[in-house]
N, C-alpha and C positions, 0 to 999 in steps of 0.2 A: 663477416658473420653478423647476424642480426642481434640487435641490442635486446637484452632480456627485459621484459616488461612484467612487473609484479602486479598481479591481479588482486586487488583488495576486496572486490565485491564478489561474494559467493552467493549464487542464487540456487535455491533448491526448488524443484518443480512443485507446483501446487500450493505454495505458501500464500498466494493471493486468491486461492479458491477458484481458479479458472478465469480470473480477471483478464480481459483482453480489450484492446482499443477497438476491436471489430464488433464487440457487443454493443447493443443499444444502451443508452444511458440508464434506463430503468433497470435493466438486467445487471449492469455493472454495480449499480448502487445497492441492489438487493443482495448481491453476493457479498459486498463489503459490509453491509449491516449484519449479515449472518456471521461473518468473520469477527466483527467487533464483539458480538455476543459470545463467540466461542473462545477467542484468544484474549483480546483486550483492545481498547481504543488506541493506546500508545503503540502497541505492536503493529497494528495495521497501518497506522500513520507512518511508522518507521519503514515498513516494507515499501509503501508507495513512494516515500521520499527517496529511498535508495534506488528504486526503479527510475524515478524522475531524474535523479542526478547522474545516473550511469548512461542512460539511453541517449542516442543522438538523433532520434526520430522526433520531429516536432509534434506530430499527432499524438504520440504517447505522452510527451511532456504536457501538452495542453489538457488531455483527458485526465491524466493522473493528478494534475494540479487542481482541476475542477472537482474531481472526486474527493480530494483532500479537503477542499473548502467546504464541500457538502457535509462530510463527516464531522468537521470541526464545528459547523453550525448546528448540526443535529445532536452530537454526542459530547461535546467538550465539557459541559457543565452538568452532565447526568452522572451522579455518583454510582448508580447501579452497574454501569458498564466498565468502571475502573476497578480492576482487580488489585487487591493490596498484596504487596510482597511480604512474605513471612521469612525472616532471617533465621 
């Protein structure tokens, strides 16, 4: 009998706005910029980080890491893209 593997990563389709490693760099980054404005910087970074940590494909890891670095450089210190949580 096969050992049960608990899947901790739950992916919902479309959460990265159509991001794909097959897209050109400019299109990927344009999609991510729109997502940052719609959701938030931290949310998009978390989604990319989860994708990067779960995948075993080196191309996806490389491109997700590069896109995270781009977002970090562009949006990290911009207060307008950080949504504040209201408790």
